[in-house]
C-alpha positions in Angstrom: -37.5 55.6 -49.4 -40.8 54.5 -48.1 -41.3 53.8 -44.9 -44.3 51.5 -44.9 -42.8 48.2 -46.1 -44.5 45.1 -46.1 -42.2 42.1 -45.6 -43.1 38.9 -47.3 -41.6 35.5 -46.2 -42.0 33.0 -48.9 -41.6 29.3 -48.2 -40.2 28.2 -51.2 -38.7 29.3 -54.2 -41.5 28.9 -56.5 -43.2 31.1 -53.8 -40.6 33.6 -53.4 -40.5 34.2 -57.6 -44.3 34.6 -57.5 -43.8 37.3 -55.1 -41.1 38.8 -56.9 -43.0 38.9 -60.1 -46.4 40.9 -58.9 -44.3 43.1 -57.0 -42.5 43.7 -60.0 -45.8 44.7 -62.2 -47.3 46.5 -59.6 -43.6 49.2 -59.8 -42.8 47.9 -55.9 -39.5 48.2 -54.9 -38.1 45.0 -53.6 -34.9 44.5 -51.4 -34.2 40.5 -50.3 -33.0 39.7 -47.0 -31.0 36.9 -45.5 -29.7 37.4 -42.1 -29.1 41.1 -42.1 -25.5 40.5 -41.2 -24.3 42.4 -44.6 -26.9 45.0 -44.6 -24.3 48.2 -44.8 -22.6 47.1 -47.8 -23.9 49.3 -50.9 -25.2 52.5 -51.2 -28.7 54.3 -49.8 -31.5 52.5 -50.8 -33.3 55.0 -52.8 -36.2 53.3 -52.0 -38.0 50.0 -50.8 -41.8 48.9 -50.5 -41.3 45.5 -49.7 -38.7 43.5 -47.7 -38.6 39.4 -49.5 -37.1 37.6 -46.9 -35.4 34.0 -47.3 -35.2 32.6 -43.9 -37.3 29.9 -44.5 -36.0 28.5 -47.3 -33.3 27.0 -45.0 -33.6 23.4 -46.7 -30.5 20.9 -47.2 -31.3 19.8 -50.9 -28.9 17.2 -51.3 -25.2 16.0 -50.3 -23.2 13.8 -51.7 -20.8 13.3 -49.2 -18.4 11.1 -51.9 -19.0 13.1 -54.8 -18.2 16.2 -51.8 -21.1 18.1 -53.3 -24.3 20.2 -51.0 -26.5 21.9 -52.5 -28.7 24.3 -50.5 -31.7 26.8 -50.1 -30.3 30.8 -49.8 -32.0 31.2 -46.7 -29.8 28.7 -44.8 -27.3 30.3 -42.4 -23.3 29.5 -42.4 -23.7 27.7 -39.4 -26.5 25.4 -40.0 -24.7 23.9 -43.1 -20.9 23.6 -41.3 -23.2 21.3 -39.3 -24.2 19.2 -41.8 -21.0 18.8 -43.0 -19.1 18.4 -40.1 -20.6 14.6 -39.6 -18.5 13.7 -42.6 -15.4 16.1 -42.0 -15.9 18.3 -44.7 -16.6 22.0 -44.7 -17.3 25.1 -46.8 -14.7 27.4 -45.9 -16.6 30.4 -45.7 -15.9 33.4 -43.0 -17.6 37.0 -42.6 -17.1 39.9 -40.3 -18.9 39.1 -38.4 -18.5 35.5 -38.6 -22.3 34.4 -37.6 -25.8 34.5 -38.6 -24.6 35.2 -42.4 -27.3 33.0 -45.1 -25.5 31.4 -47.9 -27.5 33.5 -49.7 -26.3 36.8 -48.5 -22.4 35.7 -48.6 -23.5 35.6 -52.8 -25.0 38.4 -53.0 -22.5 40.5 -51.8 -18.8 38.7 -52.1 -18.2 38.3 -49.0 -14.9 36.7 -47.7 -12.9 36.0 -45.2 -9.1 35.3 -44.5 -9.4 31.5 -45.8 -9.4 33.4 -49.4 -6.0 32.9 -49.1 -6.0 29.0 -49.7 -9.4 28.6 -50.9 -10.4 31.8 -52.6 -13.6 33.7 -52.5 -16.9 31.6 -52.6 -16.9 31.9 -56.3 -14.4 29.9 -56.8 -16.1 26.6 -55.3 -19.8 27.5 -56.4 -20.9 25.1 -59.0 -24.4 25.8 -59.2 -26.6 28.4 -58.6 -30.7 29.3 -58.9 -32.3 32.6 -58.8 -35.5 34.2 -59.1 -36.2 37.2 -61.8 -38.6 40.1 -61.5 -40.3 38.3 -63.9 -41.2 35.6 -61.6 -39.1 33.0 -63.6 -36.3 30.6 -61.8 -33.0 30.8 -63.6 -30.6 28.0 -62.8 -26.6 27.9 -64.2 -23.9 25.4 -63.5 -25.3 22.2 -62.0 -24.3 19.7 -59.4 -21.4 18.5 -60.6 -18.2 20.0 -60.5 -17.3 19.1 -64.2 -19.8 21.4 -65.8 -18.9 24.4 -67.9 -21.8 24.3 -70.6 -23.3 27.6 -71.5 -22.4 31.4 -70.2 -20.9 31.3 -66.7 -24.2 33.3 -64.8 -23.4 32.2 -61.6 -20.6 34.9 -61.6 -23.0 37.3 -63.2 -25.4 36.8 -59.9 -22.3 36.9 -57.3 -21.7 40.2 -55.9 -24.2 41.8 -57.4 -26.1 42.7 -54.2 -29.3 41.3 -54.9 -29.9 43.9 -58.2 -30.3 41.2 -60.6 -32.1 38.7 -58.8 -32.8 36.9 -55.8 -30.7 33.7 -55.1 -33.0 31.1 -54.2 -30.4 27.7 -54.1 -26.8 26.7 -54.6 -24.3 23.8 -55.5 -21.1 24.2 -54.2 -17.7 21.7 -54.0 -16.8 21.1 -50.3 -13.3 20.2 -49.2 -12.1 18.2 -46.2 -11.2 18.3 -42.9 -6.9 18.6 -42.4 -5.9 15.9 -40.6 -4.0 18.2 -38.7 -4.0 22.1 -38.1 -2.6 24.7 -36.0 -3.1 28.6 -35.0 0.1 30.3 -33.8 0.9 34.2 -33.5 3.3 37.2 -33.0 4.0 40.6 -32.2 5.8 40.7 -35.2 5.6 43.0 -38.5 5.2 42.7 -42.6 8.3 41.1 -42.6 7.3 38.3 -40.1 4.1 37.9 -42.3 6.6 38.1 -45.6 8.5 34.7 -43.7 5.5 32.9 -42.8 4.0 33.4 -46.4 7.4 31.9 -47.9 7.1 28.6 -45.7 7.8 25.6 -47.8 4.0 24.6 -46.2 2.4 28.3 -46.8 -0.7 29.2 -44.1 -4.0 29.1 -45.5 -4.7 32.6 -43.8 -2.6 34.7 -42.7 -3.7 38.4 -41.3 -1.7 41.5 -40.3 -2.9 43.7 -37.4 -2.3 47.9 -37.4 -1.3 46.9 -33.7 1.8 44.7 -35.1 0.3 41.1 -34.4 0.4 38.3 -36.8 -1.7 35.9 -37.1 -1.5 32.2 -38.9 -3.5 29.3 -39.5 -1.9 26.0 -41.3 -3.3 22.7 -42.4 -1.8 19.8 -43.4 -0.7 16.7 -41.8 0.1 17.2 -37.9 3.7 16.7 -38.4 3.8 19.2 -41.6 1.9 21.9 -39.5 4.1 21.3 -36.7 7.1 21.3 -38.5 6.0 25.1 -39.4 4.9 26.2 -36.1 8.9 25.0 -34.6 10.4 27.1 -37.5 8.3 30.4 -37.0 9.1 30.2 -33.7 5.3 31.9 -32.7 3.5 31.0 -30.1 -0.1 29.1 -30.3 -3.3 30.9 -30.5 -6.6 29.2 -29.7 -9.7 29.3 -32.5 -11.2 31.9 -30.1 -8.3 34.4 -30.3 -8.2 34.0 -34.0 -11.8 35.1 -35.0 -12.1 37.5 -31.5 -11.8 40.7 -34.1 -13.9 39.3 -36.4 -17.1 38.4 -34.3 -18.6 42.2 -34.4 -18.6 44.2 -37.3 -17.2 48.3 -37.0 -20.0 50.6 -37.5 -17.5 52.5 -39.9 -15.7 49.3 -42.2 -14.1 49.8 -45.6 -12.7 47.1 -47.5 -9.6 48.2 -49.4 -8.3 45.9 -52.1 -5.1 46.9 -54.3 -2.4 44.3 -55.7 -0.2 42.7 -53.1 2.5 44.8 -53.6 0.9 48.0 -52.9 -1.1 47.2 -49.5 1.8 48.0 -47.1 2.3 51.4 -48.6 -1.5 52.1 -49.0 -2.2 50.8 -45.1 0.7 52.8 -43.7 -0.8 56.1 -45.3 -3.9 55.2 -43.4 -4.2 57.7 -40.2 -2.7 56.5 -37.3 -5.4 56.8 -34.7 -7.5 54.4 -36.8 -7.3 50.3 -36.9 -7.2 47.9 -39.6 -6.6 43.9 -40.4 -5.1 42.5 -43.3 -4.7 39.7 -45.8 -1.2 40.3 -47.2 -1.2 37.2 -49.5 -4.1 38.5 -51.0 -3.8 42.6 -51.1 -7.0 43.1 -48.8 -7.6 45.2 -45.8 -10.5 45.7 -43.7 -10.4 49.1 -42.1 -12.1 50.6 -39.0 -12.1 54.5 -40.0 -13.2 57.8 -37.9 -14.6 59.9 -40.8 -16.0 60.4 -44.7 -12.8 62.7 -45.7 -10.3 60.0 -44.7 -12.2 57.9 -46.6 -11.8 60.2 -49.5 -8.2 60.3 -49.1 -7.8 56.4 -48.6 -10.1 56.0 -51.5 -7.6 58.1 -53.9 -4.4 56.3 -52.6 -6.1 52.4 -53.4 -6.9 53.8 -56.6 -4.2 55.0 -57.7 -2.4 51.6 -56.5 -4.7 49.8 -58.8 -7.5 48.8 -56.2 -10.7 50.0 -54.7 -12.0 51.2 -51.6 -15.5 50.1 -50.8 -17.8 50.8 -48.0 -18.8 48.1 -46.1 -20.7 49.7 -43.2 -21.4 53.6 -42.8 -24.1 55.9 -41.8 -25.7 56.9 -44.8 -24.4 60.9 -44.5 -21.1 59.3 -45.0 -22.4 56.7 -48.1 -23.9 60.0 -49.5 -20.7 62.2 -49.1 -18.0 59.3 -50.3 -20.3 57.2 -52.1 -20.4 53.3 -51.7 -18.3 52.1 -54.1 -15.6 54.6 -55.7 -15.1 55.4 -59.1 -16.9 53.6 -61.4 -15.5 50.7 -63.6 -14.7 51.3 -67.9 -17.3 48.3 -67.8 -20.6 50.8 -66.3 -22.3 50.7 -69.7 -21.9 46.8 -69.8 -23.8 47.3 -66.5 -26.6 49.3 -67.2 -27.4 46.8 -69.9 -27.4 43.8 -67.6 -29.4 45.4 -65.1 -31.8 46.5 -67.9 -32.2 43.6 -69.6 -32.5 41.4 -65.9 -34.8 44.4 -64.0 -36.0 46.5 -66.5 -38.1 48.4 -64.5 -35.3 48.3 -61.5 -37.4 47.4 -58.6 -34.8 45.1 -57.7 -32.6 47.2 -54.5 -32.9 50.6 -56.1 -29.5 52.4 -55.7 -27.8 49.8 -53.5 -25.1 49.0 -55.8 -23.0 50.6 -58.9 -26.4 50.9 -61.4 
């Protein structure tokens, strides 16, 4: 990896695309940079000549509260978008670890999700349009600024979670959601059975987290009467918003995400070393694990993959990444992924070594 790195901070999508074109033509390796909040995800960069920062692309391009659609540039932060939407009692269900400082482009490129995925899914489920700068200097768009837009191949899902290895996201459009009339956060020093009971309520929680120390936290949206009824039925104590996100305010230095079928999550987590900690979303089969050593990761990944899932490194020292690999067993679609990489980035200058291909 080259130590003498040039930093570029373009002001417009067109300027970013031109910078990308010139760098690619010169054979220079480019690393897109947003808020640096998820820079630990993926493999060790093979080389980096230019850091291409998106932070100056920070505008709300269009916002229609009546249509419940917003379009923003990729360098705007999650918090800035939330501030723009809350004036109309609307929001985007973005959550990540750590919870503050992520850019919208970074969240899309990494595919990061938080506990609200139980109710709202991942950002790809409410992403309706995207604009991407490609290594040839062109700006490609997919989707649109309306919810019902299904023309052509869904290029949005191609760039979502691709770690900036096929192009640099410069703008995106989303369907937004109304704030609930009522909400409640409750917690318990419980167990898997408590989590299962909460998920089976007539009004299920929008997020539910279970911790390795036995705590359970549930968040309910709905009418005031409905959420209060669910709280009474559970009999758990009320918790504050600050308490509910305390564990997500700082990311562990060694951190992996385990994803398996919901029915297999408990078995996988019970096989982790008791000296380590984790927090999980049982309703979707995802857990975040703060691990100690590489050998434990190898064993846990073997168990997760045998259960039909995966273990991905979200943050780890380079030596650990090199020993265990960031992504695990290559998927059966690896050949297709290689062909897509060759088509979009023929000289392999975008984030080399970061992703599966």
